PABAGU-679742 format. One line per field, with one value per residue: x, y, z of N, C-alpha, C in turn. Coordinates in steps of 0.001 Angstrom, whole numbers, plus 500000, padded with zeros to 6 digits. Atoms other than C-alpha are relative to their C-alpha. Layout:
<sites>
n_east: X:...
n_north: Y:...
n_up: Z:...
ca_east: X:...
ca_north: Y:...
ca_up: Z:...
c_east: X:...
c_north: Y:...
c_up: Z:...
</sites>
This chain:
<sites>
n_east: 500899:499606:499882:500005:499420:500382:499180:499427:498768:499129:499895:498637:499800:501130:499708:500743:499439:498674:500139:500705:499034:499290:500924:500531:499292:500515:501368:500062:499330:500923:501168:499744:500086:500131:500251:499904:500885:499312:500748:499417:500440:500083:498922:498765:499524:498993:499490:498776:499741:498964:500405:501072:501246:500387:500535:501335:500886:500313:500808:501191:501185:500936:501397:500517:499146:500642:499089:500508:499535:499538:499260:499971:498796:500432:500790:501348:500967:499932:499973:501237:500225:500545:500962:499657:498576:499468:499450:498936:499468:498737:499910:499201:500362:498838:500327:500517:501368:500280:501260:501212:500046:501147:499889:499963:501129:501043:499573:499045:500716:500803:499206:498698:500104:499127:500441:501130:499527:499176:500865:500673:499083:499841:498708:499236:498558:499346:498547:499314:500784:500584:501216:500995:500601:500811:501248:500808:500447:500961:501271:499999:500250:499639:498658:498902:498683:498880:499143:499109:499384:498943:498777:499631:498569:499432:498544:499395:498948:500337:499954:499409:500972:499577:501206:499771:500763:499847:499684:500957:499326:499299:500528:499139:500410:498898:500306:499831:498605:499305:500408:499225:498587:499814:500679:499465:501112:501210:501281:500996:501389:500841:501416:500909:499850:501252:499792:499716:498595:499290:498689:499553:499289:498729:499137:499617:499056:498743:499302:499563:498907:498816:500031:498671:499121:500315:499795:501204:501019:501291:500595:501439:500729:501366:500984:501112:501293:500678:501102:499467:499292:499204:499179:498599:499386:500560:499276:498704:500230:500470:498846:499095:500651:499932:498610:499743:500640:499216:499070:498694:499022:499149:500561:500033:498952:500336:500726:501234:500216:501382:500519:501436:500248:500196:498718:500030:499627:498544:499574:500324:498980:498782:500145:499902:498638:499073:500335:499540:501242:501297:500683:501387:500668:501429:500858:500647:499774:500831:499129:498600:499266:498609:499227:499729:499044:498692:499509:499667:498671:499070:499861:500711:501105:500305:501466:500796:500490:501445:500915:499540:498549:499713:499887:498678:498892:499455:498694:498944:500124:500499:499915:501376:500351:500980:501267:501180:501239:500898:501063:499539:500089:500062:501042:499635:500693:501378:500003:499580:500920:499397:499859:498973:498686:498807:498760:499369:498634:499687:499055:498591:499767:499467:498629:499222:499790:499039:498671:499700:499706:498581:499210:500201:500004:499209:500411:501009:499517:500873:500393:500955:501261:500617:500409:501123:501225:500421:500624:501350:500805:499540:501038:500428:500775:501277:500782:500448:501019:501221:500522:500625:501236:500982:500450:500843:501295:500619:499730:498920:500204
n_north: 500792:501407:500450:501426:500326:501329:500360:501358:499814:501174:500622:499981:499752:499237:498580:499321:500360:499397:498553:499770:500119:498727:498891:500036:498983:498697:499844:500041:498813:498867:500256:500321:501451:500713:501440:500646:501105:500710:500554:501322:500623:501458:500774:499246:499398:500780:499219:500483:499287:498973:498874:499255:500758:500023:498668:499909:500936:499451:498788:500218:499330:500780:499727:498788:498852:499298:499016:498754:499986:501298:500053:501293:500082:501155:499748:499633:501095:500791:499069:499983:498728:500118:498940:499051:499687:499389:501162:499765:501195:499887:501010:499532:500619:500047:499644:498629:499950:501028:500713:499243:498758:499924:500997:501346:500877:500073:500988:499330:499000:500702:500852:499480:498591:499180:498602:499906:500302:498892:498849:500160:499638:498572:499565:501038:499821:500884:499933:499261:499027:500751:500669:498959:499582:501123:499988:498858:500270:501107:499539:499829:498584:499722:499417:500945:499457:500910:500304:501013:501048:499362:500773:500414:500045:501308:500085:500301:500988:501355:500902:501315:500924:500361:500552:500897:499781:501007:499507:500681:500320:501293:500819:499979:499149:499230:498973:498637:499579:500685:499304:498769:500301:500521:499130:498640:499073:500644:499307:500696:499580:500609:499769:501118:500619:499825:499377:498561:499796:500091:500618:500686:499065:499717:501175:500110:498947:500245:501102:499554:499032:500506:501468:500620:499455:500704:499133:499170:500743:499398:500616:499778:500432:500049:500476:500713:499523:499111:500523:501114:500792:501131:500688:499690:500859:499628:498801:500444:500745:499071:499214:500878:500276:498773:499809:500943:499506:498876:500528:499345:500696:500882:500224:498864:500069:499117:500698:499444:500648:499784:500496:499805:500145:498764:499553:498955:498664:499925:500711:499115:498949:500616:500113:498659:499503:500736:499722:498785:499290:500657:499855:500443:499793:500037:499187:498975:500152:499166:499368:500186:500214:500440:498924:499029:500600:499990:498621:499670:500567:499397:500852:499412:500795:500047:500104:498976:498956:500000:500210:499384:499816:498650:499071:499943:500402:498934:500332:500133:501264:501126:500060:500115:500884:499349:500718:499278:500488:500658:500752:501249:501162:501216:499995:500903:499568:499551:498538:499357:500074:499618:498555:499466:499932:500128:499751:501011:499584:500004:501034:499695:498973:500604:500383:498759:499520:500901:499617:498700:500181:500351:498804:498960:500619:499208:498597:499705:499774:500634:499021:499065:500731:500155:498684:499506:500744:499686:498678:500164:501046:500262:500229:498762:499238:500686:499669:498615:499963:500612:499096:498892:500523:500223:498676:499388:500660:500352:498953:500254:501202
n_up: 500849:500132:501388:500321:501300:500461:501145:500004:499232:499918:501310:500529:501422:500507:500000:498950:498693:499861:499822:498739:498914:499934:499742:498635:499209:500419:499512:498538:499467:500012:499163:498587:499855:501265:499937:501303:500355:501070:501123:500246:501257:499908:500601:500228:498761:499296:498877:499384:498760:499969:499156:500675:499899:498581:499690:500607:499298:498672:500128:500818:499473:499185:500356:499345:500351:501100:500590:500593:501393:500495:501259:500683:500819:500800:501201:499529:500076:498772:498868:499213:499310:498649:499688:498954:500087:501206:500693:500972:500650:500728:501046:501135:501273:500898:501387:500097:499500:499004:500252:499698:500776:500916:501066:499442:500318:498971:499006:499110:499207:499000:499120:499586:500370:499150:500016:499064:498650:499508:499777:498714:498901:499733:500535:500688:500064:500948:499871:501060:500761:501120:499526:499717:501265:500487:499224:500461:501376:499977:499439:498541:499702:498611:499884:500198:499659:500236:498860:500579:499183:499203:499829:498653:499739:500328:499937:501296:499806:500418:498856:500258:500583:501348:500621:501131:501227:501037:501335:500871:501252:499928:498916:498816:498894:499453:499024:500495:499934:501089:501219:500039:500251:501348:500964:500124:500198:499476:499986:499174:500165:498974:500224:500207:501318:500715:501307:499904:499623:501267:499785:501212:500874:499342:500161:501409:500363:499286:500675:501321:499831:499304:500034:500136:498956:498746:498833:499830:499241:499662:498820:499932:498811:500488:499024:500635:499501:500924:500804:500796:498992:500479:499025:500216:501018:501300:500427:500520:501236:501029:500436:500758:501277:500808:500428:501092:501228:500536:500997:499948:500849:499207:498669:499072:498980:498880:498929:499441:498706:499575:498721:499809:498570:499239:499454:498994:500469:500076:501208:501122:499992:500536:501451:500585:499779:500860:501393:500675:500284:499877:501280:500116:501290:499690:500859:499193:498568:499134:499003:500360:498758:500160:500622:498932:499068:500661:499983:498612:499759:500941:501186:501142:500520:501437:499999:500658:499080:500227:498858:498745:500034:500495:498876:499370:500863:500838:500588:498990:499248:500808:501459:500474:501113:500865:499959:500447:499391:500945:499347:499405:500882:499177:498973:498905:498796:500199:499949:501236:501127:501282:500194:499108:500617:499167:500737:500844:500316:501428:500423:499771:498972:498781:500309:500083:498633:499367:500504:499391:498574:499902:500298:498980:498666:499053:500066:498985:498637:499009:498975:500602:500172:498676:499500:500797:499721:498634:499987:500530:499363:498639:499004:499354:500978:500132:498796:500132:501039:499475:498971:500722:500598:498932:499518:501023:500176:498719:499031:499048:499159
ca_east: 485592:485632:486715:485887:488066:486694:489068:490982:493558:494905:494841:498217:499441:496587:496861:494104:495637:499151:498080:495709:498568:500387:497303:496246:498912:497514:493881:494461:496665:493687:491021:490767:489772:490106:488621:488714:486312:487953:486574:487112:486892:485863:488844:491454:491927:495094:496122:499660:500896:502813:502683:500476:497864:497913:497314:494340:492870:493048:491226:488393:485021:482675:478884:478405:481038:479471:481712:481240:483130:483668:486249:485577:488937:487432:485951:482451:480686:481852:481871:479224:477798:476762:473719:474270:477915:479877:480683:483966:485184:488767:489006:490866:490665:492972:491062:489507:485958:484561:481735:478296:479190:476690:478033:478050:475855:472580:474100:476987:474636:472530:475296:478392:477426:480381:478969:475719:477528:480091:477345:475931:478956:479567:483172:485224:488989:491207:494920:495595:494476:493866:491351:489638:489101:487862:485278:484112:483961:481915:479266:480343:478991:480022:483109:486326:489782:493167:495047:498118:499769:501885:505498:506380:509766:511791:515353:517529:519916:519909:519066:520117:516961:518098:514788:514707:513546:512964:514692:511868:514355:516389:514471:517274:516564:518746:518777:518647:522258:523449:521439:523157:526600:526019:524265:525635:522191:518962:515402:512532:508751:506024:502301:499264:499499:496660:496177:496188:499658:500879:503720:503782:504801:507482:508882:508883:510694:513240:514093:514240:516566:518907:518445:522165:523539:523706:524553:521111:518336:514652:513166:509386:507502:504028:500971:497942:495210:492654:489931:492094:493104:495921:497482:501225:502192:499877:501644:505015:503667:501948:505149:507267:504749:504713:508519:508618:506375:508902:510904:514638:517681:519491:518817:517931:520862:519419:517575:514024:513588:510086:508630:504924:505308:504097:507206:507834:508282:512001:512286:510522:512952:515852:514520:514137:517544:519207:517710:519260:515710:512154:510102:506375:504534:501126:498238:496921:497589:495209:497970:501257:502438:505558:506671:506383:508274:511081:511404:511431:514578:516134:515639:514841:511825:511122:507433:504807:503815:500101:497131:498153:501859:501636:501462:505063:507092:509381:512760:514744:513412:512359:512728:509470:508017:506157:502473:499018:495482:493086:489929:490408:491102:491652:488731:489976:487570:483862:484823:486144:483993:484660:484287:486898:490461:493878:497537:499065:502715:503916:505888:509498:508946:509614:512734:513925:513473:515400:518335:518154:518199:521637:522950:521551:522185:524726:522789:520218:520838:519426:519404:517610:514979:514346:514182:511787:509315:509323:508495:505396:504303:506007:504030:503973:502776:500030:498923:498763:496740:494256:493894:493114:490507:488793:488675:487160:484349:483754:485277:487752:488192
ca_north: 513722:509977:508348:504888:503528:500583:498762:495557:495837:492288:491636:490699:491991:494474:498163:499325:497443:498758:502385:502144:501034:504266:506478:505321:507566:510496:509926:509091:512164:514465:512776:512288:508618:506145:502667:500124:497784:495111:494345:490653:489607:485964:483697:486478:487399:486189:487396:487052:488080:491359:494665:496356:493582:493373:497137:496953:493926:495646:498697:497090:498822:497584:497550:500515:502802:505455:507405:510992:510473:507333:506687:503745:502815:500591:500369:501900:498656:497065:500205:500890:504216:504809:506777:509900:510251:512371:509677:509829:507316:506908:505103:505302:504331:503600:504457:507685:506791:504829:502232:503799:506659:507748:505227:502253:499268:498819:495772:497862:500614:498045:495893:498066:501731:503596:506985:506439:504949:507778:510377:508965:510128:513492:513610:511588:511249:509835:509330:511349:514308:511829:509827:513018:514082:510589:510801:514248:513237:510169:512184:512308:515574:515229:517131:515382:515994:514457:512789:510962:507788:509031:507925:505935:506033:503217:502111:502144:499621:496216:493578:489947:488442:486590:486073:483176:483572:481117:481889:481122:480979:477976:476740:477510:478990:481782:484089:487856:488353:485765:487510:490775:489177:487711:490671:493959:495474:494699:495830:495061:495197:494421:493863:491654:489201:490514:492005:495658:495290:494163:491910:489971:493064:493864:490328:490274:493598:492742:489478:491063:493796:491682:488048:487465:489068:486842:489809:491414:490440:491243:490558:490151:490042:488929:488570:486409:488509:490656:490123:487967:485284:482881:480208:480666:477651:478805:482187:480484:478122:480944:483028:480096:479245:482875:483057:479982:481803:484630:483959:484763:483929:482204:480880:483363:484119:486954:486095:486643:485867:485461:485190:484684:484330:486906:488911:491051:494807:494440:491943:494330:497056:494689:494054:497757:498586:495954:497429:499867:500818:500018:499397:499229:498784:498951:500307:502385:503009:504256:504976:503520:502275:500312:503223:505593:503164:502870:506652:506928:504785:506885:504241:505778:504504:503410:504000:505748:509056:508366:508020:508574:508381:511800:513413:512582:511225:513591:513744:513965:510667:508536:507491:507945:505175:506671:505776:506790:506455:504042:502105:499026:495897:493292:492432:491062:492736:493335:496985:497619:498387:499107:502888:503296:504254:503365:503515:501543:501594:502453:499837:499789:502343:499967:498583:502130:503091:499996:500959:504534:503256:501721:504980:507080:504749:507140:510336:510037:511362:509095:511941:514285:511621:510965:514652:515453:512631:513424:517054:515819:512795:513037:511977:515423:517092:514458:515120:518851:518276:515948:518344:521160:519008:518024:521652:522720:520149:519357:522238:522424:519097
ca_up: 524171:523609:520333:518986:516169:514200:511859:510960:513755:513568:509824:508307:504951:504532:503608:505960:508902:508248:507906:510875:513102:512239:512418:515896:517421:515445:516404:520075:520543:519936:522097:525868:525621:522773:522485:519671:517908:515780:512333:511632:507957:507634:507025:506958:510611:512321:515772:517051:520473:520444:522283:519666:519618:523417:523641:521241:523049:526447:525084:523140:523556:526276:526053:528417:526823:524559:522158:520991:517735:515652:512957:510656:509164:506488:503024:503268:502295:505580:507762:510397:511575:515205:516371:518394:517276:514850:512288:510355:507792:506587:503264:499961:496304:493369:490145:488870:489990:492934:492921:492821:490468:487797:485267:487616:486860:488711:490436:491806:492927:494778:496285:496607:496395:497879:496839:498712:501703:501981:501734:504970:507028:508665:507412:504927:505366:502642:502078:498922:496837:493981:496032:497192:493582:492652:495465:494315:490637:491596:493451:497113:498531:502181:503450:502376:503861:503019:505874:504467:505774:508725:509009:512105:513777:512214:512741:509621:511148:509499:512114:512332:510788:507663:505817:503344:499739:496896:493604:491182:488283:489506:492578:495059:498484:499860:502857:502400:503492:500960:498245:499141:499067:495598:493922:492593:492062:493958:493318:495698:495484:498025:497608:497176:494288:492151:488676:489782:491277:487844:489034:485755:483788:486366:486219:482410:482074:484752:482975:479510:480820:482943:481803:481067:484252:487349:489603:489227:491647:492135:495585:495763:499066:498010:500211:499537:501145:499406:496823:494536:497019:496117:498288:498702:496594:493805:493713:493215:490560:488690:488592:487426:484720:483564:483433:481179:478701:478237:475059:475329:473173:476060:479587:482336:484653:486747:489971:491179:494862:496266:499772:500419:504191:506709:507643:510675:510288:510952:508080:505691:506740:506003:502493:501771:503258:501087:497891:495451:494473:495435:492276:491619:488329:489994:487929:490837:494526:497194:499731:498482:501882:500801:498588:501550:503804:501239:500954:504748:504703:501946:499236:495814:493894:490308:489586:487549:489099:489252:491637:495293:494397:492703:496149:497054:494097:492175:490394:493635:495038:492069:488452:486595:484437:481486:481668:480485:481830:480167:480900:483058:481048:483785:486030:489331:491721:492103:492647:489127:486095:482391:482704:485453:484514:485924:484813:481949:480873:477398:475437:476576:479356:482260:480600:479853:483530:484651:482427:483734:487311:486727:485304:488174:491106:492640:491966:494773:498280:501008:503523:501124:500342:504047:504928:502092:502802:506512:505786:503928:505967:509353:512425:514056:510864:510577:514167:513500:510346:512077:515013:512571:510796:514067:515279:511966:511964:515635:517583:520437:522262
c_east: 500560:499938:499947:500586:499615:500817:500576:501355:500972:500241:501409:499997:498895:500288:499289:500636:501348:499911:499314:500957:500781:499071:499443:500647:499514:498632:499952:500614:499039:498866:500398:500027:499809:499783:499961:498921:500614:499030:500698:499465:500039:501188:501316:500612:500971:500597:501264:500281:501161:499451:498857:498667:499503:499370:498578:499012:499570:499070:498822:498777:499162:498583:499482:500827:499448:500938:499278:500313:500416:500800:499962:501194:499856:499424:498549:498990:500057:500076:498632:499883:499360:499079:500518:501461:500285:500770:500983:500358:501327:500048:500777:499628:501134:499671:499298:498572:499774:498680:498788:499938:498885:500024:500032:498760:498979:500396:500976:499282:499166:500866:501231:500109:500805:499512:498880:500465:500831:499170:499182:500852:500084:501286:500700:501476:500570:501480:500682:499067:499334:498688:498904:499305:499134:498662:499076:499439:498936:498660:499935:499890:500311:501392:501084:501312:501061:500836:500939:500421:501115:501209:500229:501511:500511:501514:500543:501135:499515:500143:500434:499038:500333:498864:500346:499058:500256:500334:499131:500602:500599:499559:500842:499444:501220:499484:500309:501468:500828:499646:500797:501450:500252:499366:500641:498902:498720:498809:499055:498620:499133:498539:499183:500151:498651:500276:500366:501446:500953:501397:500508:500797:501349:500985:500505:501066:501331:500811:500527:501205:501274:500199:501380:500994:499638:500249:498793:498899:498755:499423:498521:499452:498520:499065:498815:498663:499351:498929:500458:500879:500708:500663:501462:500628:499475:500695:501319:499828:499585:501165:500942:499426:500098:501413:500337:499411:500766:501084:501282:501003:500906:499410:500102:501044:499728:499115:498737:499668:498626:499782:498514:499618:499692:501320:499785:500450:501509:500540:499701:501038:501314:499958:500201:501422:501013:499871:500673:498804:498822:499273:498549:499497:498487:499221:499280:500211:499119:500800:501474:500898:501448:500899:500396:501045:501407:500610:500421:501371:501041:500222:499242:499043:499972:498505:499398:499551:498500:499263:500563:501490:500389:500236:501419:501167:500434:501402:501098:499914:499602:500350:498604:499884:498888:498718:498887:498792:499114:498949:500505:499739:499882:498923:500393:499277:498577:499916:500161:498993:500662:500293:501030:501361:501109:501226:500436:501338:500287:501046:501438:500273:500590:501459:500911:500308:500979:501427:500430:500385:501459:500880:499930:500130:500784:499529:498968:500646:499012:499487:498978:498638:499266:499470:498760:498700:499506:499364:498562:499127:500433:498858:499481:499173:498615:499097:499454:498871:498684:499354:499273:498670:498914:499460:499044:498592:499286:500156:501132:499678:500688
c_north: 498594:499558:498483:499821:498569:499663:498604:499981:498835:499330:500148:500317:500800:501494:500766:499733:500673:501497:500341:499951:501292:501133:500013:501069:501410:500242:500116:501237:501172:499820:499587:498501:499356:498514:499436:498935:499305:499513:498714:499418:498480:499358:500716:500540:499079:500871:499356:500847:500971:501204:500791:499280:499924:501324:500145:499139:500550:501202:499845:500600:499034:500473:501305:501245:500665:501079:501258:500067:498582:500203:498568:500004:498796:500450:500246:498872:499082:500886:500045:501329:499740:501186:500903:500404:500844:498905:500410:498658:500341:498860:500568:499222:500156:500197:501353:500157:498853:499305:500826:501333:499906:498928:498557:499200:500021:499022:500630:500994:499349:499303:500683:501491:500884:501451:500202:499789:501152:501240:499885:500388:501512:500542:498802:500389:499030:500325:500875:500986:499332:499336:501018:500424:498897:499940:501114:499731:498919:500402:500083:501489:500351:500635:498917:500698:498932:499872:498876:498933:500641:499086:499686:500089:498601:500071:499630:498984:498611:499060:498609:499007:499743:499277:499136:500307:498847:500693:499232:499687:498596:499112:499977:500948:500715:500974:501377:500427:499333:500631:501287:499741:499593:500883:501389:501040:499283:500950:499221:500556:499192:500236:498733:499483:500033:500839:501476:500285:499735:499383:499275:500933:500389:498857:499897:501022:499861:498920:500439:500934:499349:498485:499353:500464:499366:500837:500893:499168:500850:499228:500372:499457:500098:499468:499403:500378:500858:499287:498805:499153:498810:499326:500194:499149:500304:501242:499606:499296:500909:500823:499152:499665:501219:500223:499080:500472:501149:499443:500827:499202:499036:499853:501239:499810:500937:499248:500752:499216:500377:499451:500295:499865:501365:500367:501087:501333:500111:499283:500816:501109:499472:499920:501362:500546:499332:500400:501269:500881:499157:500249:499536:500319:499891:500912:501098:499714:500958:500719:499875:499773:499556:501051:501028:499450:499961:501397:500418:499461:500543:499202:500640:499002:500062:499767:500998:501020:500157:499749:500632:500318:501389:500985:500115:499515:501160:499597:499801:498694:498795:500147:499714:499013:500666:499171:500870:499406:499374:499221:498625:498821:498700:500144:499019:500379:500401:501518:500632:499773:500598:501497:500639:499947:499815:500156:498787:500547:499841:498931:500461:500948:499421:499608:501231:500541:499115:500318:501323:499854:499600:501228:501020:499481:500798:501450:500388:500152:499383:501015:500986:499338:499883:501329:500500:499264:500258:501376:499934:499116:499677:499916:501299:500860:499376:500305:501420:500118:499424:500893:501183:499571:499835:501330:500648:499404:499680:501119:499589:498796:500212
c_up: 499800:498532:499930:498603:499652:498758:500125:500708:499863:498647:499439:498508:499354:500133:501091:501367:500237:500254:501317:501180:500179:500411:501418:500868:499677:500615:501528:500629:500168:501009:501425:500236:498632:500270:498584:499830:498786:498939:499577:498694:500111:499278:499845:501280:500724:501108:500541:501229:499811:500743:499377:500149:501442:500408:499450:500780:501359:499934:499035:500681:500818:499712:500593:499685:498752:499440:499542:498506:499621:498714:499494:499063:499080:498673:500421:499954:501214:501246:500677:500737:501365:500277:501111:500009:498764:499277:498904:499363:499332:498993:498830:498751:499005:498520:500008:500499:500982:499680:500427:499285:498956:498919:500507:499614:501128:501106:501002:500897:501105:501053:500605:499691:500949:500071:501012:501441:500579:500291:501282:501190:500165:499381:499378:500022:498984:499941:498964:499324:498800:500425:500301:498717:499411:500722:499501:498612:499945:500605:501501:500318:501450:500059:499896:500320:499769:501260:499570:501009:500814:500171:501463:500163:499701:500081:498633:500123:499573:501189:499552:499352:498529:499284:498784:498841:499040:498685:499005:498630:500055:501160:501258:501060:500576:501060:499436:499980:498899:498654:499842:499600:498556:498924:499994:499917:500394:499902:500908:499716:500958:499656:499893:498577:499287:498757:500100:500341:498836:500137:498751:499097:500601:499784:498563:499634:500723:499286:498638:500105:500506:499870:499955:501058:501347:501252:500279:500651:500228:501179:500063:501310:499644:501081:499260:500603:498933:499195:499171:500900:499359:501194:499629:498905:498601:499457:499354:498653:498857:499453:499152:498624:499083:499463:498822:498676:499359:499070:499998:499171:500755:501392:500901:501096:501182:500989:500402:501254:500537:501407:500049:501477:500633:500669:501041:499407:499818:498767:498740:499898:499438:498476:499333:500113:499075:498532:499487:499656:500473:498685:500107:498601:500170:499062:500783:501469:500789:501061:499643:501194:499822:499345:501055:500964:499400:500041:501403:500396:499024:498738:498835:499366:498468:499884:499025:501030:499761:501305:501277:499990:499515:501141:500534:499133:499109:499533:501038:500775:499143:498528:499488:498849:499196:499952:499428:500711:498933:500786:500430:499065:500794:501058:501098:501278:499660:500000:498619:498875:498761:499892:500941:499323:501036:499098:499193:499524:498519:499690:500232:501149:501286:499790:499930:501396:500759:499561:500626:501469:500221:499820:501129:501430:501037:500097:501052:501369:500988:501018:499447:499825:501331:500525:499276:500333:501415:500106:499511:500879:501424:500997:500619:499050:499832:501186:499918:498986:500507:501052:499361:499389:501056:500528:499006:499982:501312:501033:500927:500866:501330
</sites>
């Protein structure tokens, strides 16, 4: 049987694109032939020459090639079904309800009705048990199966790429290796600079906890794609302005290093490898890609155990930040409405977890963390799971 995959293959700094790159090996392993159709968001598509992009380009669908099965690896409002095919969609979500649920506004139901759109597919795939339940609770009645982000083979060896970061506290620029040499304790966090990712609360709590210690460092790799689009210089200015608003009894001595540049996979691995912990104070995650990548390298995590992260975070690989669910307060996306809920952090909980991380820094086993996450999300297990799903809904290929 022939498979067509439609998705944002060349988009930088995007969750769908990153997960799709890993999932291609899973999907193509099951089908005899696989072709691709690139989804190109206006203004956000950037193609660079590398082996992955060359492979996709050489195997783009032609006008006379007819698939038997299609997988749209996209949000349903930009996905596209094909006549005469078994249509699958892979998508995910980060709050308790999706757009188009019974409580959604008429405008959402008319313009961005995920429930109606998902109910038009033969099969819905999603990355977590949390998202599956959100789809069901919102009114999706089509078959839904969980297919997690699969782990790729990555090298744990630190390479020679010395990525530069700006210290937003004092304006100095330093390379990653220099940051390592001058820091006794490093935290890192990666994500889009938007309200849901909650970087302001992370920055505030890091500074309040470590403001008088110049050996403590927070590394932020921030991207400027997504619904809330910021130019790189605006991200830096916004963070610096926010830091000035934090009232402290003495000048800040700890360091916060920021990069808004597109980094290669090997540079991301370097950042994670250099960290004592990966930390996220996000209010909700649909897949949690950077968290999974950190665990795959044996790096423990500081995070709330919520949304998709509940599927793989536990006491042996992470420090839990106490949180609760509440109705969304910040509106940074047309997707979010007042009746949807996400995670909020109790007063002092992030600071308490940061202090605990110092006390427990030697208590985590890198090998145990890597072994455990691979048992859950390893590539071979993902292939077996997808093969089982396809046999159940389509039959033997």
